[in-house]
C-alpha positions as CSV (number, residue, x, y, z in Angstrom):
1,X,48.5,23.9,47.8
2,X,52.2,23.7,48.2
3,X,54.8,22.3,50.5
4,X,57.2,19.4,51.3
5,X,54.9,16.5,50.5
6,X,55.1,16.8,46.7
7,X,52.7,15.7,44.0
8,X,49.4,16.6,45.6
9,X,49.2,20.4,45.2
10,X,46.4,20.4,42.6
11,X,44.5,17.9,44.5
12,X,44.8,19.8,47.7
13,X,43.6,23.0,45.9
14,X,40.7,21.2,44.3
15,X,39.7,19.8,47.7
16,X,39.9,23.2,49.3
17,X,37.8,24.8,46.6
18,X,35.1,22.2,46.9
19,X,35.0,22.5,50.6
20,X,35.4,26.2,50.9
21,X,31.8,27.2,51.1
22,X,31.2,24.8,53.9
23,X,34.3,25.5,55.9
24,X,36.0,28.7,54.9
25,X,39.7,29.4,54.5
26,X,42.3,29.3,57.3
27,X,41.3,26.0,59.0
28,X,43.3,22.9,59.0
29,X,42.7,20.5,56.1
30,X,40.9,17.4,57.1
31,X,41.2,14.0,55.4
32,X,44.7,13.3,54.0
33,X,45.3,16.4,52.1
34,X,47.7,17.9,54.5
35,X,49.8,14.7,54.0
36,X,49.7,15.3,50.1
37,X,51.1,18.7,50.2
38,X,52.7,19.3,53.6
39,X,50.5,22.4,54.0
40,X,48.4,24.5,51.8
41,X,49.0,28.0,50.5
42,X,45.4,28.1,49.2
43,X,43.6,27.7,52.4
44,X,46.5,28.5,54.8
45,X,46.2,25.0,56.4
46,X,49.1,24.0,58.6
47,X,51.4,21.2,57.4
48,X,51.0,17.8,59.0
49,X,54.0,16.9,61.0
50,X,56.4,14.4,59.5
51,X,56.5,11.0,61.3
52,X,59.1,10.0,61.9
53,X,60.7,13.4,61.9
54,X,63.2,14.1,59.2
55,X,66.8,13.6,60.5
56,X,67.9,12.2,63.7
57,X,67.4,14.1,66.9
58,X,64.8,16.6,65.7
59,X,62.7,17.8,68.6
60,X,58.9,17.7,68.4
61,X,56.9,20.1,70.3
62,X,54.1,18.4,72.3
63,X,51.7,20.8,73.9
64,X,48.3,21.1,75.4
65,X,45.6,23.6,74.3
66,X,42.2,23.4,75.6
67,X,40.9,19.9,75.1
68,X,43.5,19.1,72.4
69,X,46.9,17.6,72.6
70,X,49.1,19.0,69.8
71,X,52.3,17.8,68.1
72,X,54.2,20.7,66.4
73,X,50.9,22.7,66.6
74,X,48.6,20.1,65.0
75,X,45.9,18.3,67.1
76,X,46.3,14.5,67.5
77,X,43.5,11.9,67.7
78,X,44.6,8.6,69.3
79,X,43.3,5.3,67.9
80,X,45.0,3.2,70.5
81,X,45.3,-0.2,72.1
82,X,46.4,-1.4,75.5
83,X,49.3,-3.8,75.1
84,X,50.3,-6.5,77.6
85,X,52.1,-9.2,75.5
86,X,52.3,-11.9,78.2
87,X,53.2,-15.4,76.7
88,X,51.5,-18.6,77.7
89,X,52.7,-20.0,80.9
90,X,53.7,-16.6,82.4
91,X,52.1,-14.5,85.0
92,X,51.9,-10.7,84.4
93,X,55.4,-10.6,82.7
94,X,55.0,-9.0,79.3
95,X,57.7,-9.9,76.8
96,X,57.9,-6.7,74.9
97,X,61.0,-7.6,72.9
98,X,59.5,-10.9,71.7
99,X,56.4,-9.6,70.3
100,X,56.9,-5.9,69.4
101,X,57.8,-6.4,65.7
102,X,54.9,-8.8,65.0
103,X,52.4,-6.8,67.0
104,X,53.3,-3.3,65.8
105,X,53.1,-4.5,62.2
106,X,49.5,-5.8,62.7
107,X,48.7,-2.7,64.8
108,X,49.6,-0.6,61.8
109,X,47.4,-2.7,59.6
110,X,44.5,-1.9,62.0
111,X,45.2,1.8,61.9
112,X,46.4,2.0,65.4
113,X,48.6,5.0,66.2
114,X,49.2,4.6,70.0
115,X,49.8,2.0,72.7
116,X,49.7,2.1,76.3
117,X,51.2,-0.5,78.8
118,X,51.0,-1.1,82.5
119,X,54.6,-0.8,83.3
120,X,57.6,1.0,81.7
121,X,59.1,-0.2,78.5
122,X,62.8,-0.1,79.4
123,X,64.1,-1.5,76.2
124,X,64.7,1.3,73.7
125,X,64.9,-1.0,70.8
126,X,61.2,-1.8,71.5
127,X,60.3,1.9,71.4
128,X,62.4,2.0,68.1
129,X,60.0,-0.5,66.5
130,X,56.9,1.6,67.5
131,X,58.6,4.7,66.2
132,X,59.3,2.9,62.9
133,X,55.6,2.0,62.6
134,X,54.5,5.5,63.5
135,X,52.9,4.4,66.8
136,X,53.0,6.7,69.9
137,X,53.7,5.3,73.3
138,X,52.0,6.5,76.5
139,X,54.8,5.7,78.9
140,X,54.1,4.7,82.4
141,X,56.2,6.5,85.0
142,X,54.4,5.3,88.2
143,X,51.7,2.8,88.8
144,X,52.2,1.2,92.2
145,X,52.8,2.3,95.8
146,X,53.7,5.7,97.3
147,X,55.5,8.2,95.1
148,X,57.2,9.8,98.1
149,X,59.1,6.6,98.8
150,X,59.7,5.9,95.2
151,X,61.0,9.2,93.9
152,X,64.2,7.7,92.7
153,X,62.3,5.1,90.7
154,X,60.0,7.6,89.0
155,X,62.9,9.9,88.3
156,X,64.9,7.0,86.8
157,X,62.0,6.0,84.4
158,X,61.8,9.6,83.1
159,X,65.5,10.4,82.8
160,X,66.2,7.1,81.1
161,X,63.5,7.2,78.5
162,X,62.7,10.9,77.9
163,X,64.9,11.3,75.0
164,X,63.1,8.8,72.9
165,X,60.8,10.4,70.2
166,X,58.1,7.7,70.4
167,X,56.9,8.9,73.8
168,X,53.9,11.1,73.4
169,X,53.2,11.7,77.2
170,X,53.7,10.2,80.7
171,X,51.0,8.4,82.7
172,X,50.4,7.8,86.4
173,X,48.4,4.9,87.8
174,X,45.6,2.8,86.3
175,X,42.1,3.4,87.8
176,X,43.8,4.0,91.1
177,X,40.5,5.0,92.8
178,X,39.7,1.3,92.6
179,X,43.0,-0.4,93.2
180,X,44.6,2.2,95.6
181,X,47.8,2.1,93.4
182,X,47.9,-1.7,93.9
183,X,48.8,-1.1,97.5
184,X,47.2,-0.3,100.9
185,X,47.2,3.4,100.3
186,X,44.0,5.3,101.3
187,X,42.2,7.2,98.5
188,X,43.6,10.5,100.0
189,X,47.1,9.1,99.9
190,X,46.6,8.1,96.3
191,X,45.7,11.7,95.4
192,X,48.7,12.9,97.1
193,X,50.9,10.3,95.5
194,X,49.5,11.3,92.0
195,X,50.3,14.9,92.6
196,X,53.8,14.0,93.9
197,X,54.5,11.7,90.9
198,X,53.5,14.4,88.5
199,X,55.8,16.8,90.3
200,X,58.7,14.4,89.9
201,X,58.1,13.8,86.2
202,X,57.9,17.4,85.4
203,X,61.1,18.1,87.3
204,X,62.9,15.9,84.9
205,X,60.9,16.4,81.7
206,X,59.0,19.5,81.0
207,X,58.5,18.8,77.3
208,X,55.6,16.3,77.5
209,X,52.1,16.4,79.1
210,X,51.6,14.2,82.2
211,X,48.3,12.2,82.5
212,X,46.6,10.0,85.1
213,X,44.1,7.2,84.6
214,X,40.9,7.0,86.6
215,X,38.1,4.8,86.8
216,X,35.1,6.5,85.4
217,X,34.8,10.4,85.6
218,X,36.6,12.2,88.5
219,X,34.7,14.7,90.6
220,X,35.5,18.3,89.9
221,X,37.1,18.9,93.2
222,X,39.6,16.2,92.5
223,X,40.4,17.6,89.0
224,X,41.1,21.0,90.5
225,X,43.2,19.5,93.3
226,X,45.4,17.7,90.8
227,X,46.2,20.8,89.0
228,X,49.5,19.6,87.7
229,X,47.8,16.7,85.8
230,X,47.7,18.0,82.2
231,X,45.6,15.3,80.6
232,X,43.0,12.9,82.1
233,X,42.3,9.2,81.0
234,X,39.3,7.4,82.1
235,X,38.5,3.7,82.0
236,X,34.8,3.1,81.1
237,X,32.8,0.0,80.4
238,X,29.2,0.7,79.8
239,X,28.1,-1.8,77.2
240,X,28.0,-0.4,73.7
241,X,28.1,3.3,74.8
242,X,29.9,5.7,77.2
243,X,26.8,7.1,78.9
244,X,27.3,10.8,79.9
245,X,31.0,10.4,80.6
246,X,32.1,12.8,78.0
247,X,29.7,15.5,78.8
248,X,30.2,15.0,82.5
249,X,33.9,15.4,82.2
250,X,33.5,18.4,79.8
251,X,31.3,20.1,82.5
252,X,34.0,19.7,85.2
253,X,37.2,20.4,83.2
254,X,38.4,22.1,80.1
255,X,41.5,19.7,79.9
256,X,42.1,16.9,77.3
257,X,40.4,13.6,77.9
258,X,41.2,10.2,76.6
259,X,39.7,6.8,77.3
260,X,42.3,4.7,78.9
261,X,40.3,1.5,78.5
262,X,37.2,0.7,76.6
263,X,35.9,-2.3,74.6
264,X,34.4,-5.8,75.1
265,X,35.8,-9.3,75.5
266,X,35.1,-12.2,73.1
267,X,33.5,-14.6,75.6
268,X,29.7,-14.5,76.0
269,X,28.9,-15.7,79.4
270,X,25.2,-15.7,78.6
271,X,25.6,-18.2,75.7
272,X,28.7,-19.9,77.2
273,X,30.7,-19.5,73.9
274,X,33.2,-17.4,72.0
275,X,31.2,-14.5,70.5
276,X,33.4,-12.6,68.0
277,X,30.4,-10.8,66.4
278,X,29.4,-9.1,69.6
279,X,32.9,-8.2,70.5
280,X,33.5,-6.7,66.9
281,X,30.1,-4.8,67.1
282,X,31.0,-3.2,70.4
283,X,34.7,-2.4,69.2
284,X,33.3,-0.7,66.1
285,X,30.5,1.2,67.9
286,X,32.6,2.5,70.7
287,X,35.5,3.6,68.6
288,X,33.1,5.4,66.2
289,X,31.6,7.2,69.1
290,X,35.0,8.4,70.3
291,X,36.0,9.8,66.9
292,X,32.6,11.4,66.5
293,X,33.4,13.3,69.6
294,X,37.0,14.1,68.8
295,X,38.5,17.2,70.1
296,X,40.2,17.7,66.7
297,X,36.8,18.7,65.6
298,X,35.6,20.5,68.7
299,X,34.5,17.4,70.7
300,X,35.3,16.4,74.2
301,X,37.9,13.6,73.8
302,X,41.1,13.1,71.8
303,X,40.9,9.4,71.5
304,X,41.1,6.2,73.5
305,X,42.7,2.8,73.9
306,X,40.8,-0.5,73.2
307,X,41.3,-3.1,75.9
308,X,43.2,-5.1,74.8
309,X,45.5,-6.1,72.0
310,X,46.1,-9.7,72.8
311,X,44.5,-12.4,75.1
312,X,46.4,-12.9,78.4
313,X,46.0,-16.5,79.7
314,X,47.3,-15.7,83.2
315,X,44.4,-13.4,84.3
316,X,41.8,-15.9,85.6
317,X,43.1,-16.6,89.2
318,X,41.4,-19.9,89.4
319,X,42.9,-21.3,86.2
320,X,46.3,-22.0,84.6
321,X,48.5,-19.7,82.6
322,X,48.9,-22.6,80.2
323,X,45.2,-22.9,79.6
324,X,42.6,-20.5,78.0
325,X,40.3,-20.4,81.1
326,X,36.8,-19.1,81.2
327,X,36.3,-17.0,84.4
328,X,34.9,-13.5,84.8
329,X,33.2,-11.1,87.2
330,X,29.8,-9.4,86.8
331,X,29.6,-6.3,89.0
332,X,26.3,-5.2,87.5
333,X,27.8,-3.1,84.7
334,X,30.4,-3.8,82.2
335,X,31.2,-4.9,78.6
336,X,28.8,-5.9,75.9
337,X,26.9,-8.1,75.7
338,X,26.9,-10.0,79.0
339,X,28.2,-7.2,81.3
340,X,30.7,-9.7,82.4
341,X,34.5,-9.1,82.5
342,X,35.9,-12.4,81.0
343,X,39.5,-11.8,81.8
344,X,41.2,-14.1,79.3
345,X,39.3,-13.2,76.2
346,X,39.8,-9.4,75.7
347,X,42.2,-9.6,72.8
348,X,41.7,-8.1,69.3
349,X,44.0,-11.0,68.6
350,X,44.4,-14.3,70.4
351,X,47.5,-15.2,72.4
352,X,48.8,-16.9,69.2
353,X,48.0,-13.7,67.3
354,X,45.1,-14.9,65.2
355,X,43.1,-11.9,64.3
356,X,39.5,-11.8,65.6
357,X,36.6,-10.0,64.0
358,X,37.1,-7.2,66.4
359,X,40.6,-6.5,64.8
360,X,38.9,-5.9,61.5
361,X,36.1,-3.9,63.0
362,X,38.7,-1.6,64.5
363,X,40.6,-1.4,61.2
364,X,37.4,-0.2,59.5
365,X,36.9,2.8,61.7
366,X,38.3,6.0,60.3
367,X,39.5,8.7,62.5
368,X,38.2,12.2,61.8
369,X,41.7,13.6,61.1
370,X,44.7,11.5,60.5
371,X,47.0,14.2,62.1
372,X,50.2,13.9,64.0
373,X,50.6,10.2,63.4
Protein backbone atom coordinates (compact mmCIF):
# COMPACT_ATOMS: atom_id res chain seq x y z
CA UNK A 1 0.00 0.00 0.00
CA UNK A 2 1.02 3.59 -0.59
CA UNK A 3 -0.24 7.03 0.28
CA UNK A 4 -0.02 10.00 2.57
CA UNK A 5 -0.02 8.31 5.99
CA UNK A 6 3.57 7.07 5.83
CA UNK A 7 5.21 4.11 7.48
CA UNK A 8 2.48 1.53 7.08
CA UNK A 9 2.75 0.46 3.46
CA UNK A 10 4.27 -2.93 4.12
CA UNK A 11 1.80 -3.66 6.88
CA UNK A 12 -1.06 -2.65 4.63
CA UNK A 13 0.08 -4.95 1.81
CA UNK A 14 0.63 -7.79 4.25
CA UNK A 15 -2.88 -7.29 5.64
CA UNK A 16 -4.39 -7.19 2.17
CA UNK A 17 -2.61 -10.37 1.11
CA UNK A 18 -3.74 -12.22 4.23
CA UNK A 19 -7.33 -11.14 3.70
CA UNK A 20 -7.48 -11.30 -0.07
CA UNK A 21 -8.95 -14.77 -0.36
CA UNK A 22 -11.82 -13.85 1.89
CA UNK A 23 -12.61 -10.38 0.66
CA UNK A 24 -11.07 -9.86 -2.77
CA UNK A 25 -9.43 -6.74 -4.17
CA UNK A 26 -11.06 -3.39 -4.65
CA UNK A 27 -12.93 -3.11 -1.35
CA UNK A 28 -12.29 -0.59 1.39
CA UNK A 29 -9.72 -1.77 3.90
CA UNK A 30 -11.18 -2.51 7.32
CA UNK A 31 -9.52 -2.04 10.67
CA UNK A 32 -6.92 0.71 10.83
CA UNK A 33 -4.90 -0.01 7.70
CA UNK A 34 -6.33 2.86 5.67
CA UNK A 35 -5.10 5.13 8.44
CA UNK A 36 -1.63 3.58 8.18
CA UNK A 37 -1.17 4.26 4.52
CA UNK A 38 -3.84 6.73 3.41
CA UNK A 39 -5.04 4.42 0.67
CA UNK A 40 -3.76 1.21 -0.83
CA UNK A 41 -2.32 0.58 -4.29
CA UNK A 42 -2.37 -3.16 -3.66
CA UNK A 43 -6.11 -3.59 -3.16
CA UNK A 44 -7.22 -0.16 -4.46
CA UNK A 45 -8.84 0.75 -1.16
CA UNK A 46 -9.84 4.39 -0.86
CA UNK A 47 -7.89 6.53 1.59
CA UNK A 48 -9.48 7.36 4.91
CA UNK A 49 -10.24 11.09 5.12
CA UNK A 50 -7.94 13.19 7.24
CA UNK A 51 -9.57 14.52 10.38
CA UNK A 52 -9.17 17.37 10.97
CA UNK A 53 -8.66 18.17 7.27
CA UNK A 54 -5.26 19.43 6.23
CA UNK A 55 -5.15 23.18 6.03
CA UNK A 56 -7.82 25.72 6.96
CA UNK A 57 -11.06 25.89 5.06
CA UNK A 58 -10.79 22.59 3.24
CA UNK A 59 -14.27 21.54 2.15
CA UNK A 60 -15.37 18.02 3.00
CA UNK A 61 -18.04 16.38 0.91
CA UNK A 62 -20.79 14.78 2.99
CA UNK A 63 -23.19 12.66 0.98
CA UNK A 64 -25.83 9.96 1.33
CA UNK A 65 -25.69 6.74 -0.65
CA UNK A 66 -28.24 4.07 0.14
CA UNK A 67 -28.06 3.35 3.86
CA UNK A 68 -24.69 5.03 4.24
CA UNK A 69 -23.56 8.53 5.11
CA UNK A 70 -20.20 9.19 3.47
CA UNK A 71 -17.47 11.73 4.17
CA UNK A 72 -15.28 12.31 1.13
CA UNK A 73 -16.67 9.09 -0.31
CA UNK A 74 -15.94 6.96 2.77
CA UNK A 75 -18.78 5.51 4.91
CA UNK A 76 -19.01 6.66 8.50
CA UNK A 77 -20.16 4.78 11.60
CA UNK A 78 -21.26 6.88 14.57
CA UNK A 79 -20.34 5.89 18.10
CA UNK A 80 -22.12 8.80 19.70
CA UNK A 81 -23.47 10.22 22.93
CA UNK A 82 -26.28 12.65 23.74
CA UNK A 83 -24.82 15.69 25.50
CA UNK A 84 -26.69 17.92 27.93
CA UNK A 85 -24.12 19.45 30.32
CA UNK A 86 -26.51 21.07 32.81
CA UNK A 87 -24.76 22.02 36.08
CA UNK A 88 -26.19 21.38 39.53
CA UNK A 89 -28.82 23.93 40.48
CA UNK A 90 -29.76 24.74 36.88
CA UNK A 91 -32.86 23.71 34.94
CA UNK A 92 -32.49 22.63 31.32
CA UNK A 93 -29.74 25.16 30.65
CA UNK A 94 -26.66 23.33 29.37
CA UNK A 95 -23.34 25.09 29.91
CA UNK A 96 -21.52 23.95 26.78
CA UNK A 97 -18.59 26.32 27.22
CA UNK A 98 -17.87 25.26 30.80
CA UNK A 99 -17.77 21.53 30.16
CA UNK A 100 -16.71 21.01 26.55
CA UNK A 101 -12.95 20.61 27.02
CA UNK A 102 -13.27 18.19 29.93
CA UNK A 103 -16.11 16.24 28.35
CA UNK A 104 -14.68 16.03 24.83
CA UNK A 105 -11.37 14.73 26.17
CA UNK A 106 -13.16 11.97 28.10
CA UNK A 107 -15.44 11.22 25.15
CA UNK A 108 -12.37 10.69 23.02
CA UNK A 109 -11.05 8.29 25.64
CA UNK A 110 -14.27 6.28 25.28
CA UNK A 111 -13.95 6.18 21.48
CA UNK A 112 -16.86 8.55 20.93
CA UNK A 113 -16.85 10.21 17.51
CA UNK A 114 -20.16 12.12 17.54
CA UNK A 115 -22.42 14.11 19.86
CA UNK A 116 -25.92 15.39 19.57
CA UNK A 117 -27.62 18.01 21.71
CA UNK A 118 -31.19 19.20 22.22
CA UNK A 119 -30.60 22.78 21.16
CA UNK A 120 -28.10 24.59 18.91
CA UNK A 121 -24.51 25.14 19.99
CA UNK A 122 -24.10 28.80 19.10
CA UNK A 123 -20.59 29.20 20.48
CA UNK A 124 -18.17 28.25 17.72
CA UNK A 125 -15.35 27.88 20.22
CA UNK A 126 -17.28 24.88 21.60
CA UNK A 127 -17.44 23.41 18.10
CA UNK A 128 -13.72 24.06 17.74
CA UNK A 129 -13.05 21.81 20.73
CA UNK A 130 -15.08 18.97 19.26
CA UNK A 131 -13.24 19.44 15.98
CA UNK A 132 -9.92 19.26 17.82
CA UNK A 133 -10.92 15.94 19.37
CA UNK A 134 -12.26 14.53 16.08
CA UNK A 135 -15.88 14.47 17.28
CA UNK A 136 -18.71 15.20 14.89
CA UNK A 137 -21.72 17.30 15.90
CA UNK A 138 -25.30 16.62 14.83
CA UNK A 139 -26.57 20.19 14.92
CA UNK A 140 -30.15 20.94 15.94
CA UNK A 141 -31.80 23.43 13.60
CA UNK A 142 -35.37 23.18 14.90
CA UNK A 143 -36.88 21.36 17.84
CA UNK A 144 -39.89 23.29 19.18
CA UNK A 145 -42.98 24.91 17.70
CA UNK A 146 -44.16 25.63 14.20
CA UNK A 147 -41.48 26.02 11.54
CA UNK A 148 -43.71 28.29 9.47
CA UNK A 149 -43.66 30.94 12.21
CA UNK A 150 -40.00 30.34 13.01
CA UNK A 151 -38.46 30.40 9.55
CA UNK A 152 -36.14 33.25 10.50
CA UNK A 153 -34.89 31.37 13.58
CA UNK A 154 -34.19 28.18 11.64
CA UNK A 155 -32.44 30.07 8.86
CA UNK A 156 -30.36 31.93 11.42
CA UNK A 157 -29.07 28.70 12.96
CA UNK A 158 -28.04 27.35 9.59
CA UNK A 159 -26.51 30.52 8.19
CA UNK A 160 -24.62 31.22 11.41
CA UNK A 161 -23.11 27.75 11.84
CA UNK A 162 -22.95 26.07 8.43
CA UNK A 163 -19.33 27.02 7.80
CA UNK A 164 -18.04 25.07 10.79
CA UNK A 165 -16.42 21.78 9.73
CA UNK A 166 -17.42 19.86 12.89
CA UNK A 167 -21.07 19.74 11.81
CA UNK A 168 -21.89 16.45 10.11
CA UNK A 169 -25.60 17.01 9.50
CA UNK A 170 -28.66 18.91 10.71
CA UNK A 171 -31.46 17.53 12.85
CA UNK A 172 -35.12 18.43 13.34
CA UNK A 173 -37.13 17.61 16.46
CA UNK A 174 -36.70 14.90 19.06
CA UNK A 175 -39.29 12.10 19.10
CA UNK A 176 -41.81 14.72 18.02
CA UNK A 177 -44.52 12.11 17.57
CA UNK A 178 -44.57 11.96 21.40
CA UNK A 179 -44.06 15.59 22.41
CA UNK A 180 -45.65 17.36 19.42
CA UNK A 181 -42.57 19.56 18.98
CA UNK A 182 -42.89 20.60 22.63
CA UNK A 183 -46.01 22.52 21.69
CA UNK A 184 -49.74 22.15 21.07
CA UNK A 185 -49.28 21.15 17.43
CA UNK A 186 -51.26 18.19 16.13
CA UNK A 187 -49.45 15.21 14.67
CA UNK A 188 -50.26 16.34 11.12
CA UNK A 189 -48.98 19.81 11.91
CA UNK A 190 -45.76 18.28 13.23
CA UNK A 191 -45.34 16.41 9.96
CA UNK A 192 -45.84 19.63 8.00
CA UNK A 193 -43.48 21.56 10.25
CA UNK A 194 -40.77 18.90 9.84
CA UNK A 195 -41.05 19.14 6.06
CA UNK A 196 -40.98 22.94 6.21
CA UNK A 197 -37.95 22.98 8.51
CA UNK A 198 -36.08 20.66 6.13
CA UNK A 199 -36.96 22.95 3.23
CA UNK A 200 -35.60 25.98 5.09
CA UNK A 201 -32.38 24.20 6.06
CA UNK A 202 -31.71 23.06 2.52
CA UNK A 203 -32.36 26.53 1.17
CA UNK A 204 -29.39 27.80 3.18
CA UNK A 205 -27.13 24.72 3.21
CA UNK A 206 -27.24 22.05 0.53
CA UNK A 207 -23.92 20.52 1.53
CA UNK A 208 -25.11 18.37 4.44
CA UNK A 209 -27.86 15.81 5.03
CA UNK A 210 -30.96 16.73 7.03
CA UNK A 211 -32.28 14.27 9.61
CA UNK A 212 -35.25 14.07 11.92
CA UNK A 213 -35.55 12.07 15.14
CA UNK A 214 -38.66 9.99 15.76
CA UNK A 215 -39.89 7.84 18.62
CA UNK A 216 -39.61 4.20 17.45
CA UNK A 217 -39.99 3.32 13.73
CA UNK A 218 -42.01 5.66 11.48
CA UNK A 219 -44.68 4.25 9.18
CA UNK A 220 -43.83 3.91 5.50
CA UNK A 221 -46.38 6.52 4.45
CA UNK A 222 -44.69 9.03 6.77
CA UNK A 223 -41.21 8.28 5.45
CA UNK A 224 -42.53 8.70 1.92
CA UNK A 225 -44.35 11.93 2.77
CA UNK A 226 -41.23 13.44 4.33
CA UNK A 227 -39.22 12.88 1.18
CA UNK A 228 -36.89 15.81 1.90
CA UNK A 229 -35.61 14.09 5.04
CA UNK A 230 -32.33 12.46 4.00
CA UNK A 231 -31.57 10.52 7.18
CA UNK A 232 -33.80 9.14 9.94
CA UNK A 233 -32.99 8.91 13.63
CA UNK A 234 -35.11 6.86 16.01
CA UNK A 235 -35.18 6.72 19.82
CA UNK A 236 -35.62 3.17 21.08
CA UNK A 237 -35.69 1.72 24.60
CA UNK A 238 -36.39 -2.01 24.64
CA UNK A 239 -34.28 -3.44 27.42
CA UNK A 240 -31.08 -5.04 26.11
CA UNK A 241 -32.17 -5.17 22.48
CA UNK A 242 -33.79 -3.23 19.67
CA UNK A 243 -36.48 -5.75 18.77
CA UNK A 244 -37.27 -5.68 15.08
CA UNK A 245 -36.67 -1.94 14.65
CA UNK A 246 -33.75 -2.28 12.23
CA UNK A 247 -35.51 -4.81 10.05
CA UNK A 248 -38.79 -2.91 10.16
CA UNK A 249 -37.16 0.35 9.09
CA UNK A 250 -35.20 -1.41 6.36
CA UNK A 251 -38.43 -2.87 4.97
CA UNK A 252 -39.93 0.63 4.78
CA UNK A 253 -37.02 2.72 3.55
CA UNK A 254 -33.62 2.51 1.90
CA UNK A 255 -32.39 5.66 3.64
CA UNK A 256 -29.71 5.84 6.35
CA UNK A 257 -30.83 5.10 9.92
CA UNK A 258 -29.25 6.00 13.25
CA UNK A 259 -30.38 5.53 16.83
CA UNK A 260 -30.95 9.03 18.23
CA UNK A 261 -31.21 7.66 21.75
CA UNK A 262 -30.56 4.28 23.31
CA UNK A 263 -29.13 2.97 26.55
CA UNK A 264 -29.96 2.42 30.22
CA UNK A 265 -29.85 4.44 33.41
CA UNK A 266 -27.85 3.55 36.51
CA UNK A 267 -30.68 3.39 39.07
CA UNK A 268 -32.42 0.07 39.57
CA UNK A 269 -35.98 0.74 40.73
CA UNK A 270 -36.41 -2.94 41.50
CA UNK A 271 -33.60 -3.12 44.04
CA UNK A 272 -33.74 0.60 44.97
CA UNK A 273 -30.04 1.18 44.44
CA UNK A 274 -27.45 2.30 41.94
CA UNK A 275 -26.76 -0.60 39.59
CA UNK A 276 -23.72 0.24 37.50
CA UNK A 277 -23.26 -3.35 36.39
CA UNK A 278 -26.68 -3.49 34.75
CA UNK A 279 -26.16 -0.12 33.04
CA UNK A 280 -22.75 -1.20 31.75
CA UNK A 281 -24.10 -4.53 30.52
CA UNK A 282 -26.90 -2.84 28.57
CA UNK A 283 -24.59 -0.16 27.16
CA UNK A 284 -22.11 -2.75 25.90
CA UNK A 285 -24.75 -5.10 24.49
CA UNK A 286 -26.72 -2.40 22.68
CA UNK A 287 -23.65 -0.69 21.22
CA UNK A 288 -22.32 -4.02 19.96
CA UNK A 289 -25.68 -4.76 18.34
CA UNK A 290 -25.55 -1.46 16.50
CA UNK A 291 -22.08 -2.00 15.06
CA UNK A 292 -22.86 -5.60 14.15
CA UNK A 293 -25.59 -4.16 11.93
CA UNK A 294 -23.49 -1.27 10.61
CA UNK A 295 -24.23 -0.04 7.11
CA UNK A 296 -20.47 0.25 6.60
CA UNK A 297 -20.70 -3.55 6.34
CA UNK A 298 -24.04 -3.88 4.53
CA UNK A 299 -26.17 -3.54 7.68
CA UNK A 300 -29.21 -1.42 8.42
CA UNK A 301 -27.81 1.40 10.60
CA UNK A 302 -24.82 3.72 10.57
CA UNK A 303 -24.58 4.17 14.33
CA UNK A 304 -26.25 5.65 17.36
CA UNK A 305 -26.12 7.89 20.41
CA UNK A 306 -26.06 6.60 23.97
CA UNK A 307 -28.39 8.53 26.24
CA UNK A 308 -26.63 10.16 27.89
CA UNK A 309 -23.17 11.49 28.63
CA UNK A 310 -23.74 13.00 32.10
CA UNK A 311 -26.38 12.93 34.82
CA UNK A 312 -28.79 15.88 34.86
CA UNK A 313 -30.13 16.70 38.33
CA UNK A 314 -33.01 18.89 37.16
CA UNK A 315 -35.02 16.21 35.39
CA UNK A 316 -37.11 14.82 38.25
CA UNK A 317 -39.93 17.35 38.38
CA UNK A 318 -40.73 16.48 42.00
CA UNK A 319 -37.18 17.00 43.21
CA UNK A 320 -34.57 19.73 43.45
CA UNK A 321 -31.92 20.59 40.89
CA UNK A 322 -29.46 20.71 43.79
CA UNK A 323 -30.17 17.10 44.77
CA UNK A 324 -29.70 13.76 43.04
CA UNK A 325 -33.32 12.64 43.14
CA UNK A 326 -34.81 9.23 42.47
CA UNK A 327 -37.88 9.51 40.32
CA UNK A 328 -38.94 7.69 37.21
CA UNK A 329 -41.77 6.47 35.04
CA UNK A 330 -42.54 2.90 34.04
CA UNK A 331 -44.69 2.94 30.90
CA UNK A 332 -44.53 -0.82 30.43
CA UNK A 333 -41.42 -0.92 28.30
CA UNK A 334 -38.11 0.81 28.61
CA UNK A 335 -34.49 0.53 29.73
CA UNK A 336 -32.77 -2.47 31.28
CA UNK A 337 -33.20 -3.92 33.86
CA UNK A 338 -36.28 -2.38 35.52
CA UNK A 339 -38.02 -0.96 32.43
CA UNK A 340 -38.18 2.35 34.30
CA UNK A 341 -36.91 5.72 33.09
CA UNK A 342 -34.99 7.00 36.13
CA UNK A 343 -34.40 10.49 34.83
CA UNK A 344 -31.45 11.71 36.89
CA UNK A 345 -29.23 8.62 36.54
CA UNK A 346 -28.66 8.25 32.81
CA UNK A 347 -25.07 9.45 32.68
CA UNK A 348 -22.08 7.44 31.55
CA UNK A 349 -20.46 9.86 33.99
CA UNK A 350 -21.96 11.52 37.05
CA UNK A 351 -22.75 15.22 37.21
CA UNK A 352 -19.27 15.61 38.79
CA UNK A 353 -17.72 13.66 35.89
CA UNK A 354 -16.92 10.48 37.78
CA UNK A 355 -16.79 7.67 35.24
CA UNK A 356 -19.32 4.90 35.71
CA UNK A 357 -18.77 1.32 34.62
CA UNK A 358 -20.90 2.09 31.55
CA UNK A 359 -18.23 4.55 30.40
CA UNK A 360 -15.67 1.76 30.30
CA UNK A 361 -18.16 -0.62 28.71
CA UNK A 362 -18.68 1.84 25.87
CA UNK A 363 -14.94 2.36 25.54
CA UNK A 364 -14.41 -1.38 25.09
CA UNK A 365 -16.77 -1.66 22.11
CA UNK A 366 -14.94 -1.46 18.81
CA UNK A 367 -16.71 -0.11 15.78
CA UNK A 368 -16.52 -2.22 12.60
CA UNK A 369 -14.68 0.42 10.60
CA UNK A 370 -13.04 3.43 12.14
CA UNK A 371 -13.68 5.49 9.00
CA UNK A 372 -14.30 9.20 8.68
CA UNK A 373 -13.62 10.10 12.29
